[in-house]
ZAMARGU-4260 file (C-alpha; in steps of 0.2 Angstrom, whole numbers, plus 5000, padded with zeros to 4 digits):
<rodrens>
0) 5070/5101/5001 | 5068/5098/4982 | 5050/5094/4985 | 5045/5087/4968 | 5060/5076/4967
5) 5057/5057/4970 | 5074/5054/4977 | 5070/5067/4991 | 5055/5057/4996 | 5064/5040/4999
10) 5061/5033/4981 | 5074/5025/4970 | 5070/5023/4951 | 5074/5005/4945 | 5073/4999/4927
15) 5071/4981/4921 | 5078/4980/4903 | 5077/4967/4890 | 5083/4969/4872 | 5087/4958/4857
20) 5103/4949/4859 | 5117/4947/4846 | 5122/4929/4848 | 5140/4927/4853 | 5144/4945/4848
25) 5149/4954/4865 | 5154/4970/4856 | 5137/4972/4848 | 5128/4968/4864 | 5138/4980/4874
30) 5134/4994/4861 | 5115/4989/4863 | 5116/4989/4882 | 5125/5006/4883 | 5111/5013/4872
35) 5098/5007/4884 | 5108/5014/4899 | 5108/5031/4891 | 5090/5030/4890 | 5089/5025/4908
40) 5100/5039/4913 | 5088/5052/4904 | 5074/5044/4914 | 5083/5047/4931 | 5086/5029/4934
45) 5096/5023/4949 | 5098/5004/4944 | 5097/4997/4927 | 5095/4978/4926 | 5099/4967/4910
50) 5095/4948/4907 | 5106/4933/4911 | 5122/4932/4900 | 5116/4947/4890 | 5134/4951/4884
55) 5136/4934/4876 | 5118/4927/4874 | 5112/4912/4884 | 5108/4899/4871 | 5126/4898/4863
60) 5130/4881/4871 | 5148/4876/4869 | 5153/4893/4862 | 5153/4898/4880 | 5170/4889/4882
65) 5178/4897/4867 | 5193/4909/4872 | 5188/4921/4858 | 5171/4923/4865 | 5177/4925/4883
70) 5190/4938/4878 | 5177/4948/4869 | 5166/4947/4885 | 5180/4954/4895 | 5183/4968/4883
75) 5164/4972/4882 | 5163/4974/4901 | 5177/4987/4900 | 5168/4995/4885 | 5152/4997/4895
80) 5161/5004/4910 | 5170/5017/4900 | 5154/5022/4890 | 5143/5024/4905 | 5156/5033/4916
85) 5146/5049/4915 | 5129/5041/4918 | 5119/5039/4934 | 5113/5021/4934 | 5121/5006/4943
90) 5121/4994/4928 | 5120/4976/4931 | 5123/4965/4916 | 5125/4946/4913 | 5142/4938/4907
95) 5151/4922/4907 | 5167/4925/4916 | 5183/4915/4920 | 5188/4914/4938 | 5202/4902/4944
100) 5200/4886/4934 | 5181/4887/4930 | 5169/4898/4921 | 5154/4906/4930 | 5138/4913/4925
105) 5139/4931/4932 | 5130/4947/4936 | 5142/4961/4934 | 5139/4978/4943 | 5146/4993/4934
110) 5144/5011/4940 | 5151/5027/4933 | 5166/5019/4924 | 5170/5006/4937 | 5166/4988/4939
115) 5160/4987/4957 | 5158/4968/4959 | 5154/4952/4951 | 5140/4940/4958 | 5141/4922/4951
120) 5125/4912/4949 | 5124/4901/4965 | 5113/4887/4958 | 5114/4879/4941 | 5100/4870/4933
125) 5103/4853/4925 | 5086/4846/4921 | 5074/4846/4907 | 5080/4859/4894 | 5094/4865/4905
130) 5112/4859/4905 | 5122/4873/4913 | 5134/4862/4923 | 5142/4857/4906 | 5149/4874/4906
135) 5148/4883/4922 | 5153/4881/4940 | 5141/4885/4954 | 5144/4901/4964 | 5140/4893/4981
140) 5156/4893/4991 | 5163/4908/4982 | 5159/4920/4996 | 5173/4932/5001 | 5182/4929/4984
145) 5190/4941/4972 | 5191/4941/4953 | 5207/4946/4946 | 5206/4958/4931 | 5220/4970/4932
150) 5214/4979/4916 | 5196/4982/4922 | 5192/4999/4929 | 5188/4998/4947 | 5200/4984/4951
155) 5211/4988/4966 | 5230/4989/4966 | 5231/4970/4966 | 5220/4970/4951 | 5206/4962/4961
160) 5187/4965/4961 | 5175/4958/4974 | 5168/4941/4968 | 5154/4930/4976 | 5136/4929/4979
165) 5138/4939/4995 | 5139/4956/4988 | 5128/4971/4993 | 5129/4986/4983 | 5125/5001/4994
170) 5122/5019/4988 | 5129/5030/5001 | 5119/5045/4996 | 5102/5036/4994 | 5097/5030/5011
175) 5090/5012/5010 | 5096/5008/4992 | 5105/4992/4995 | 5106/4981/4979 | 5109/4962/4978
180) 5109/4952/4962 | 5105/4934/4959 | 5104/4924/4943 | 5088/4915/4936 | 5088/4898/4945
185) 5093/4906/4961 | 5075/4911/4964 | 5068/4894/4961 | 5077/4885/4975 | 5069/4884/4992
190) 5081/4896/5000 | 5087/4909/4987 | 5102/4919/4989 | 5091/4935/4988 | 5082/4930/5004
195) 5098/4929/5014 | 5104/4945/5006 | 5087/4953/5012 | 5090/4947/5030 | 5107/4955/5028
200) 5100/4972/5023 | 5097/4971/5004 | 5081/4981/4999 | 5082/4980/4980 | 5084/4962/4974
205) 5088/4959/4956 | 5086/4943/4945 | 5095/4942/4929 | 5086/4928/4919 | 5086/4920/4902
210) 5072/4909/4906 | 5065/4901/4890 | 5046/4902/4889 | 5034/4888/4890 | 5016/4888/4893
215) 5012/4893/4911 | 5030/4899/4915 | 5026/4917/4915 | 5013/4914/4929 | 5026/4905/4939
220) 5038/4919/4938 | 5025/4931/4944 | 5021/4920/4958 | 5040/4918/4964 | 5044/4936/4961
225) 5028/4942/4971 | 5031/4930/4985 | 5050/4935/4986 | 5046/4953/4987 | 5032/4950/5000
230) 5042/4938/5011 | 5058/4949/5010 | 5050/4966/5013 | 5059/4971/4997 | 5058/4975/4979
235) 5061/4961/4967 | 5066/4966/4949 | 5066/4953/4935 | 5072/4954/4917 | 5072/4939/4905
240) 5080/4936/4888 | 5071/4942/4873 | 5073/4940/4854 | 5089/4935/4846 | 5092/4920/4858
245) 5093/4904/4848 | 5076/4895/4844 | 5084/4879/4840 | 5074/4870/4854 | 5067/4885/4864
250) 5058/4902/4863 | 5060/4918/4873 | 5047/4931/4879 | 5058/4945/4885 | 5047/4947/4901
255) 5052/4961/4913 | 5043/4965/4929 | 5045/4974/4946 | 5037/4969/4963 | 5037/4978/4979
260) 5031/4969/4995 | 5019/4959/4985 | 5013/4973/4974 | 5016/4973/4955 | 5024/4990/4951
265) 5025/4987/4933 | 5029/4975/4919 | 5032/4976/4900 | 5024/4967/4886 | 5030/4950/4882
270) 5037/4944/4865 | 5041/4962/4860 | 5049/4969/4845 | 5064/4978/4850 | 5070/4983/4867
275) 5058/4986/4882 | 5061/4994/4899 | 5050/4992/4915 | 5054/5008/4924 | 5047/5010/4942
280) 5050/5020/4957 | 5053/5009/4972 | 5048/5016/4989 | 5063/5013/5000 | 5054/5021/5015
285) 5040/5008/5014 | 5053/4994/5015 | 5062/5002/5029 | 5046/5006/5039 | 5039/4988/5036
290) 5056/4980/5043 | 5055/4992/5058 | 5037/4987/5062 | 5039/4968/5058 | 5051/4963/5072
295) 5050/4945/5067 | 5060/4950/5051 | 5075/4955/5061 | 5072/4940/5073 | 5074/4929/5057
300) 5090/4937/5052 | 5097/4934/5069 | 5091/4916/5069 | 5098/4913/5052 | 5114/4922/5057
305) 5114/4933/5041 | 5128/4944/5048 | 5139/4928/5051 | 5136/4924/5033 | 5148/4937/5029
310) 5139/4948/5016 | 5151/4961/5010 | 5146/4979/5007 | 5152/4987/4991 | 5148/5006/4993
315) 5145/5018/4978 | 5139/5036/4977 | 5124/5037/4965 | 5123/5056/4964 | 5104/5055/4959
320) 5097/5069/4948 | 5087/5083/4955 | 5071/5092/4949 | 5054/5085/4945 | 5056/5068/4938
325) 5038/5063/4939 | 5033/5048/4949 | 5034/5031/4940 | 5021/5021/4951 | 5002/5021/4953
330) 4997/5031/4968 | 4979/5027/4973 | 4967/5041/4977 | 4959/5030/4989 | 4972/5019/4998
335) 4958/5010/5007 | 4947/5007/4991 | 4954/4996/4977 | 4951/5003/4959 | 4950/4985/4952
340) 4932/4979/4952 | 4936/4961/4956 | 4947/4967/4970 | 4935/4979/4977 | 4921/4966/4977
345) 4932/4954/4986 | 4937/4968/4999 | 4919/4972/5002 | 4914/4954/5004 | 4928/4952/5017
350) 4925/4968/5026 | 4906/4965/5028 | 4909/4948/5034 | 4922/4953/5046 | 4910/4965/5054
355) 4895/4953/5053 | 4905/4938/5061 | 4913/4949/5074 | 4896/4955/5080 | 4889/4937/5080
360) 4904/4932/5091 | 4900/4946/5103 | 4881/4941/5103 | 4886/4923/5107 | 4898/4928/5120
365) 4885/4939/5129 | 4872/4926/5128 | 4883/4911/5133 | 4879/4903/5116 | 4861/4902/5120
370) 4851/4912/5106 | 4837/4915/5119 | 4849/4925/5130 | 4858/4935/5116 | 4855/4954/5119
375) 4844/4965/5108 | 4854/4976/5096 | 4850/4994/5099 | 4855/5006/5086 | 4852/5024/5082
380) 4847/5026/5063 | 4850/5043/5056 | 4848/5040/5038 | 4866/5043/5035 | 4880/5032/5028
385) 4887/5026/5045 | 4872/5021/5054 | 4865/5013/5038 | 4879/5002/5036 | 4880/4997/5055
390) 4861/4993/5053 | 4863/4981/5038 | 4878/4973/5047 | 4866/4970/5063 | 4852/4963/5052
395) 4864/4951/5043 | 4871/4945/5060 | 4854/4941/5066 | 4850/4932/5050 | 4865/4921/5052
400) 4862/4918/5071 | 4844/4912/5067 | 4836/4927/5076 | 4822/4937/5070 | 4826/4954/5063
405) 4815/4962/5076 | 4829/4957/5088 | 4836/4974/5081 | 4828/4989/5088 | 4831/5005/5078
410) 4828/5022/5085 | 4828/5037/5074 | 4830/5053/5084 | 4826/5069/5075 | 4834/5085/5082
415) 4834/5103/5078 | 4842/5101/5061 | 4836/5084/5055 | 4830/5085/5037 | 4814/5077/5031
420) 4824/5067/5018 | 4836/5058/5031 | 4821/5055/5043 | 4811/5047/5029 | 4826/5037/5023
425) 4829/5030/5040 | 4811/5025/5042 | 4809/5018/5025 | 4825/5008/5028 | 4820/5001/5045
430) 4803/4997/5038 | 4810/4988/5023 | 4822/4978/5034 | 4808/4973/5045 | 4816/4977/5062
435) 4807/4985/5077 | 4809/5003/5076 | 4803/5019/5084 | 4805/5038/5083 | 4811/5048/5098
440) 4810/5067/5095 | 4824/5074/5106 | 4820/5092/5104 | 4810/5094/5119 | 4823/5085/5130
445) 4837/5096/5122 | 4827/5112/5124 | 4825/5108/5142 | 4843/5104/5145 | 4849/5120/5136
450) 4837/5130/5146 | 4843/5121/5162 | 4861/5125/5157 | 4857/5143/5154 | 4861/5142/5136
455) 4853/5155/5125 | 4847/5142/5113 | 4835/5136/5127 | 4825/5151/5125 | 4825/5151/5106
460) 4841/5161/5102 | 4851/5156/5087 | 4867/5152/5096 | 4873/5136/5088 | 4889/5132/5097
465) 4898/5116/5102 | 4886/5115/5117 | 4871/5116/5106 | 4878/5102/5095 | 4884/5091/5109
470) 4868/5092/5119 | 4859/5084/5105 | 4873/5071/5102 | 4874/5067/5120 | 4855/5065/5122
475) 4854/5053/5107 | 4867/5042/5115 | 4859/5043/5132 | 4842/5038/5125 | 4851/5023/5116
480) 4859/5017/5132 | 4844/5019/5143 | 4834/5010/5130 | 4847/4996/5129 | 4845/4995/5149
485) 4826/4994/5147 | 4825/4982/5133 | 4840/4970/5137 | 4851/4976/5123 | 4868/4982/5119
490) 4871/4999/5110 | 4879/4996/5093 | 4891/5010/5088 | 4890/5018/5071 | 4906/5029/5071
495) 4919/5025/5058 | 4938/5024/5057 | 4940/5041/5049 | 4929/5050/5062 | 4939/5042/5076
500) 4955/5049/5067 | 4949/5066/5067 | 4940/5066/5083 | 4923/5070/5074 | 4913/5062/5088
505) 4906/5068/5105 | 4916/5060/5119 | 4908/5050/5133 | 4890/5052/5133 | 4890/5054/5114
510) 4893/5045/5098 | 4911/5040/5104 | 4903/5028/5116 | 4894/5011/5113 | 4894/4993/5119
515) 4902/4988/5103 | 4909/4999/5088 | 4905/4988/5073 | 4911/5002/5061 | 4927/5007/5071
520) 4939/4999/5058 | 4930/5005/5042 | 4936/5021/5034 | 4923/5033/5028 | 4929/5031/5010
525) 4925/5013/5010 | 4908/5014/5018 | 4899/5019/5002 | 4906/5005/4992 | 4901/4992/5006
530) 4883/4998/5005 | 4884/4997/4986 | 4891/4980/4987 | 4877/4974/4999 | 4864/4980/4987
535) 4872/4973/4971 | 4876/4956/4979 | 4859/4954/4987 | 4864/4952/5004 | 4848/4957/5012
540) 4836/4949/4999 | 4825/4964/4998 | 4823/4975/4983 | 4814/4989/4993 | 4828/4990/5006
545) 4841/4990/4991 | 4832/5005/4983 | 4832/5014/5000 | 4851/5011/5002 | 4854/5018/4985
550) 4845/5034/4990 | 4855/5035/5006 | 4871/5035/4996 | 4866/5051/4988 | 4864/5060/5005
555) 4876/5074/5010 | 4887/5069/5024 | 4881/5079/5039 | 4879/5078/5058 | 4863/5088/5056
560) 4865/5097/5072 | 4864/5115/5066 | 4849/5121/5058 | 4851/5129/5041 | 4844/5147/5039
565) 4833/5151/5024 | 4843/5149/5008 | 4859/5141/5016 | 4866/5124/5013 | 4863/5111/5027
570) 4878/5109/5039 | 4891/5099/5030 | 4904/5089/5039 | 4917/5091/5025 | 4915/5109/5024
575) 4920/5110/5042 | 4933/5097/5044 | 4939/5094/5026 | 4936/5081/5012 | 4936/5063/5019
580) 4945/5058/5003 | 4961/5068/5008 | 4959/5064/5026 | 4958/5045/5023 | 4973/5047/5011
585) 4983/5055/5025 | 4977/5043/5038 | 4982/5027/5028 | 5000/5034/5026 | 5002/5039/5044
590) 4994/5024/5051 | 5001/5010/5040 | 5017/5018/5033 | 5023/5030/5046 | 5027/5043/5032
595) 5033/5061/5035 | 5019/5074/5031 | 5030/5080/5016 | 5030/5063/5008 | 5012/5061/5010
600) 5009/5078/5002 | 5020/5073/4988 | 5010/5057/4985 | 4993/5066/4987 | 4998/5079/4974
605) 5002/5065/4962 | 4986/5056/4966 | 4974/5071/4966 | 4980/5085/4955 | 4971/5079/4939
610) 4953/5072/4940 | 4956/5064/4922 | 4972/5055/4927 | 4972/5038/4935 | 4958/5026/4940
615) 4943/5029/4951 | 4935/5015/4961 | 4920/5007/4952 | 4904/5015/4955 | 4911/5031/4962
620) 4899/5045/4957 | 4905/5056/4943 | 4898/5072/4952 | 4910/5068/4967 | 4925/5067/4956
625) 4937/5081/4959 | 4955/5087/4960 | 4965/5095/4974 | 4980/5106/4971 | 4995/5106/4983
630) 4989/5121/4993 | 4973/5112/4997 | 4982/5096/5001 | 4994/5106/5013 | 4979/5115/5022
635) 4969/5100/5025 | 4984/5090/5031 | 4988/5103/5044 | 4970/5101/5050 | 4971/5082/5050
640) 4987/5083/5060 | 4980/5095/5073 | 4964/5085/5075 | 4973/5068/5075 | 4984/5073/5090
645) 4972/5083/5099 | 4959/5069/5099 | 4969/5054/5105 | 4960/5054/5122 | 4944/5049/5113
650) 4953/5034/5105 | 4961/5029/5121 | 4944/5025/5128 | 4937/5017/5112 | 4925/5003/5114
655) 4928/4986/5107 | 4926/4983/5088 | 4934/4973/5074 | 4949/4978/5064 | 4944/4977/5046
660) 4956/4984/5034 | 4975/4980/5032 | 4978/4999/5033 | 4976/4998/5051 | 4964/5002/5065
665) 4965/5015/5079 | 4961/5003/5094 | 4972/5007/5109 | 4973/4988/5111 | 4978/4984/5093
670) 4986/4994/5079 | 4988/5011/5087 | 4995/5016/5104 | 4999/5034/5108 | 4998/5045/5123
675) 4984/5057/5124 | 4995/5072/5128 | 5007/5070/5114 | 5011/5086/5103 | 5009/5088/5085
680) 5023/5101/5084 | 5036/5091/5075 | 5024/5085/5062 | 5017/5102/5059 | 5035/5109/5058
685) 5040/5096/5045 | 5025/5100/5035 | 5028/5119/5036 | 5046/5118/5032 | 5046/5105/5018
690) 5029/5107/5009 | 5028/5123/4998 | 5012/5132/4998 | 5009/5129/4980
</rodrens>
């Protein structure tokens, strides 16, 4: 594998181009377009899109019907084909073309010296400032047609070139790259041609637009393009006319943009001086995976009879460039955590309230709707992030149900390695939240159990193995369940999504088990931001609680099960199983996208290789910002894969808990169903074979 090449990982580089037009001068426009295509070629671009009527200019009115102009347009198409014969991109330009007895507003697809096909604009606007039916015929009803141009390169022996809105340009050597072109108004109708094309297999939808600008129209374009990309599980790429178009009655902003499944990949400045290109890498694997997963997409295709619509496949061989071309898209370090402050605040609001409302419903269900019969909430409070967040969710649920906060019973249960800091934080938090709480020292119970088991640690030997750790974890859970029995309560689980993925929990009588797992859908990398948001938004209405929460955010992630010897660091979870930042990165792309390990490693290297490049989530501590090289990414991904497969049995017996993030959950009743005895061998082999060690 050419590991650092984007095309090797299911991407296709696409450019939306705009440039000053020379009105009614096709030869000059062809020259300018070729100049931009050469620049796209140098950038490794697969598809280069240009605006509507970019060979003639859009706002030339009755000059569109002049033979001199139309002859020059035909010559310009040939000129572009000849000039780009040695260049990579599939070039799609706008041109007025004669066909039969009428003139059509067309998208012309050209590749490596040949005209592959011509797609006429299906729907013509004749309202407000638009008057297209004066000059053009509509492309509807032209399916299955051929344009006769014997002198054009790419024409068959009869001089014919495919013509119609039913053309899909398919790259034989770039899996998943299927291109469809529509023109401006086609996107503004209720059922755009692009949507039919997507149902027939198109993944990259192009819109050649002129689109004079008025106040608010740019926002409308974004709305339509974003919606089209999301509904069609596709990329939607848009290019509008720029400077040079007539300002007799209108103005032009040269807008270009590209969306992928509702995500804005890139856009250029509006009202530019000179040419502009939005160059992005479209993730074809993502589109393919989403269509596989969303069976209703294919059902819609069947119901709509997309195959019967007769879309014609026009194949071409792209021959993409090799080597390291970089990556023209943003890759989030934390796919579960937005970098944008407003988006992060909204996500935290939604995640927190999903958890709170889910716990409320469980309480109402158990109590039969009667607050007097709702169970107590029993929770182990360690002073760490997960139990802290579960506790503040529990408190908020009681507030909303009209129950006193003393309905929550918190137990902090120090063991052999519990630090004074975490114990103090736990007590301060429970006090400030005004819940009922107690301290249960599990060390005597644990010592007795270890002694009964014949374990050396029962007699004071420093043998700190998995039994030593799990005796403590199991006793804590046992105390919680028996307390819940005694006090008429339910045990609220605190383990998070990341721990479930890695199996970093004790099975059965351990922290894997609870009556309700309120954090089971929340990844570790999101927890700290949720706690920070709870403080900043005043959810608990208590300044002292807020100060304690902020202290807890500074605590090392640790199970605190193995005592640290003099001069040693406390037991660190991330030293043992790896950085949660990398594990959550892998988890998202396995769970939500189904990607190969090599692709995830490729993305992780781009996201994590330089601490100074890219955005960090708001509030993420400077001291925690780091980078990871490919060797580190590879090592911890191997650990993730082994642990993920080996610990499915823990997830198969997972208690109830709400799905929180769009990235998915690991509930065996919801997002993730997997046999507990499946092997990781194929995934590990793909990683070993295709990801270099450095």
